[in-house]
N, C-alpha and C positions, 0 to 999 in steps of 0.2 A: 145675286150673290150665291155662290155655291157653298153648300154646307157638307162637311165630311166629319168622320169620327177620328179622334187622335188620342194622344197621351196627355194633352193639356188643352186648355181653352185659349184660343187665339182669334183675333180679328186681323187678317192679313191683307195687305195690298202687294201683289206679286206681278212679275213679268216673266212670261214663258219665253224661253229661247230654244234653239234647236236641240241642245243637249243638256240643258240645265234650267233651273228656276232661280230667279233673283228675288229676294225679299226686299221690297221697297219700304214698307212700314209694317210694324207688328205691335199689337196691343194685347195685353193679357190681364186677367183678374186673379191669376194664380201667384202664390208666393214661391212655390217650387215649380218653375216653368220649364217645359221641354219643347224646343222648336222641332218641327218635323224634319226627318232625314230626306224624305222625298215628297213630292207633290205631283199629281197627274202622271205618275210613273217616271218622273225625272228627278235626279238628285238636286237638292238645294245646295248651291255652291257659293252664293254671295249674299252677304248682308250689306245693303246699300248704305250710303252716308245717312246718318241720323235714323237708322231703321227702327231702333227701340228707344231713341231719345225722348224724354218727356217733353211734351208740348210741340213736337215736330209737326210741320205743316203736311197736309195731304200731298201724296206723291203721285196720285193717279194710279194706273195699273188695274189689274183684275182683282176684285174683292173675293176673299175666301174666309168663311167662318169655320173654325175647327172646334168641335165640342169634345171635351175630354173628362167630363165629370161635373160635379156640382159647381155652379157658377156663383160668383159673388157679384153684387151690384157695383162694386168698386173696381172698375176697369182702369187701372193706373199702374204703369210699369214701375213707378217708384216703390211699389210694395214687393217687388221681386227680391227674394233673398237668395235663391239658388237657381241658376240658369244653366241649362244644358243646350249647347249649340249643335247644329246638324253634324252628323258623322262625316260627311264629305265636304264640309265647308272649307273653302280655299281663300276667301278674302272677307275682311271686315272693314267697312268704310270708316271715314273720319266721323267722329262724334256719334258712332253707331249706338253706343251704350251710355251716352252722356246723361248725367243726372239720375242714374239708378243708385240712389244714395243708400238703399237698404241692402243692395246685393253684396253678399259675403263670399259666395262660392261660384266659380265658373268651371263648367265641365265641357271638355272638348276633346277632339281627336287630333292626331299629329299631322293631319292633311293640310292644316292652315298654312298658307304661304305668307300672307302679309296682313298686318293689322295697322290701321291708320294711327298716326302719332297722337291724335286726340281722342282715340276710341273710348277711353275710360275716364274722360274728364268728369270731375265731381262724383266719382264712384267712391265715396269716402269710407265705406265699410268693406270694400273689396280687399280680401286678404288671402283667399285660398284658391288654388288652381288644381283641378284633377285632370290630368292629361293621359289619354290612352293612345299608345302607339299602335298604328295599323300595319307596321312592317318592322323588320329587324333593325333597320337604320332609323335614327331619329330625324325628324323633319325640322323645319325652321319655326314651328309654331311657338315654342317656348321663348326663343330669342325675340320673336316679333312682339311678344307681350312684355316680357320682363325688362328688356332694355329701355322701354318707354315709361316705366313706373318707378317711383321713389320709395313707396311704402314697403314695409316688410311683407314678403309673400311666402306662404307655406305651400309648397308645390309637391304633389304626389304624382309620380310617373309610373304608369302600369305598362310593363314591357310584354312583348309577345312571347318571351321565354318563361313567363310566369313569375318573374321577379319584379319587385317594386322598389322604387326609390322614394324617399321623402327628403326634400331639400328645403332649407330656409335661406331666403335671400334677404339679408337684413336691410333695414331702412337707412336711407341717407337723405340729406336735405340740401337743396340748391338755393342759394341766396344771391341775388344781384344787388350790389351796392354801387352807388354813384361815386365816381372819382371826380369831384367837382372841378378842380383845377385843370384836369385833362379832358373834361367833358366826355367821358365815356363810362360805361358800367363794367364792373369787375365781377366775375363769377366766383363765388366761394362755396365749397362743398364741405359739409360737416357730417359726422357720423361715419362709421367704418364700412357701410354697406355698398358704397359706389362700385368698388371693384367686383363685388359679387354680381351685381346687375349687368356688368360688362364682360363676364367671363365666358364669352362665346367666340369661336373662331369659325368664320364662314357660316354663321348662324347655327353652329353646332356646339352644344355644351360639352366641355372637356372636364370630366370629373377629376382628373389629376390636377388640373389648373384650379378647380374649385377648392380642393383640399389644400393646395399649396398656399392659398390666401389666409389660412387660419392663423399662423404665427403673427402676421402683420395686423390682422383684425384684432387679435387679443391685445397686442401691444399698443394699438391706437385707441382713440375714444370710441367706446362701443357700449351697447346696452347689454347688461349681464343676462337678462332674461332671454334675449335673442340669441346670445352666445350659447346658453345652456340648451335651448331648443335645437340649435344647429348641431351641436355635438351629440346630443341625445339621438336625434333622428338619423344622423349619419352612421352612428354605431348600430342602431336598430335595423337599418336597411343598408348593409355594408356592400352594396354592389360596386365592384371595381375599387374597393378600399384597400390601399396599400398598408403594409404593416407599420410603416413609420407614421402615417396619418392616423391609423387606429390607435397607436400609442399616445399621440398628442391629444386626441379627443378623450381617450380614457383617463389621461392624467388630469384633464380639466374637470371631468365628472367626479373623480376621486377627491379633488379639492373642494367640490361643492356638493357633497353627498346629500345633505338635507334638502336643498332645493331640487336636486335631481329626483329624489324619492317622492317628494311632494308633487312634482310634475307628472311622474308616472301614475300616481294615484289620481290626480286630476283627469288624466287621459283614460283612466281605467284600463291601463295597458299592462296586463299580467306578464307578457313576454319581456317587456321593458323592465318591469320590476325585478324579474328574475335575473336579467342581465346586470342590473345595478348591484344586486346583492352578491353577484359572482365576481365583482371587480376587486374584492379584497376586504380586509378588516375595516369595520366601520364602528365609530364610537357608540357605546351603548345608548347614550341619551338621544342620539340621532335616530337610531332604530326604534327606540321607544316612542319618540315623537311621531315617526311615520306610522307606527302601530296604532297610536291614539287617533291619528288622522283617518286611517283606514276604517277604524271602528266608527268614528263620527260620520263618515260618508256611507256607512252601511255596506262596505265592500267585503263581503264574506270571504271570498277566495283570497283576496289580498291580506286580510286579517289573519287567516289561517297560515299563509305562507310566512308572514312576518313573525307570527307566534312560533312557528317551527324553527325559524332562523334564530330567534331569541333564545329558545331552549337549547339549541345546539352550541351556542357560544359559551365560553367559560366565564366564570365570575359574574353570574347574572345578578347578584345582589338580592335585595328584597323583592320578593315575587309580587306581581300584580295580577289581578283577575281581569280577563277580557271575555266578553260574551260574543259569540259569533252570530 
């Protein structure tokens, strides 16, 4: 077994090919795990079927030990919470990440061409994707993942022009019910998120199409928290945001100012807090509640900003004291 130094601890079984390396199996003891971009001077481009799946059988291949810091005795991929895939990865096989039940965040680049339909089976905590584009045009990576998942996904896209997007893909649920007289099953979809998970043309995300879904989503059965997160982040990262879409998202946050302020404080997002306070007049009791929450969270900068906003509005009523 060859031993090399890296950014994380891994026990790998790999196959060298002429121009790339295929990872057949990978086991780590790290909660924040980073797979190598290269091995033996070659790019890692493929995660094979069941590569990180808990309990997968030995796949043969060449064994490699990567040491990247303090090791734990618990070598179990079910402990992974944050996983970074190789920069040049092009393919993820079926069941490759199956049963990574603690994994919350997946980080990858836009080079990914295809992910197996069951890649994320039983990844029950998976909710965040951080995608880095490697060129000016978007690749198929996001479509390959989002279209095969039903849970809410919080997706950050870092573009080569320095701008970032943060998009919420709301949850939906598929249920198959048996139609006994006809002896067949009927698919029923509930929740307003289905259209968002399908808003890709030729595996390319169309932001205008994404924004156009908003009126229908709000009119249908939907989760209010998901709607607030979607509107908030779309306004906070307004890449290619039309004026009409901006007005719709703004109107929603104006109708839900208390929840929006609380979310900004929970995220400790000062830029978002300033944005919300700039959207127009807000009831005194809502700002006071946000001020109290900022104080309880020990958010000094947010408390100062809310105090200044409170002082600047007319009719402050009985004064309260707040300590920074």
